[in-house]
N, C-alpha and C positions, 0 to 999 in steps of 0.2 A: 324711770318714771318721774316727771317733773311735776311739781303743782302749778296749776295757772289760776289766775284769779277770775278770768273770764270762762263762763258756762257757755257750752254749744246746744245745750237744751235749754231753749226760748219758754216753751210752753209744755207742760206735762203731756206725755203721750206723744209729741211731735219731736222725734229724734232726727237729727240730719248732720250732714257732715259740715266742717268748718269751711268747705269750699263752696261758694256760692252757686257755682255751675252742676254741682250735685244733685240728682233728684232726692226727693223723700222716699224713705222705704215704705212701700205699700204691702204690709205684711201684718200678721198679727204675732205676737210673743205667747208662746205657749208656756216658758218657765224665764222669768226674769230676776237675776240675783246680783247684789251688789257686794262686795267684800271690802274691808278696810285695808287690804294689803295684796300684794301680787300671789298668786298660786304657782306652786311648783309642777312640774311634770306630773308627779304621782298623784298630787290633788286634782288635777285637770282630768287625767284618765279615769280614776274613780268616779268622779261626778259624770264622767261620759257614759259609764257602765251603769249608773243609776245607785251607787252605793252611798 
């Protein structure tokens, strides 16, 4: 994972691809989390199981 200076999230709530031809996601997020680092496979599995 590398850090970039440009954010692809231009407006809050409007998430889209970095590629202009991709459509916006027309959905609602039930759960949205941000971590300050990558999760390992065990952590992802634990979250998927609701722990």
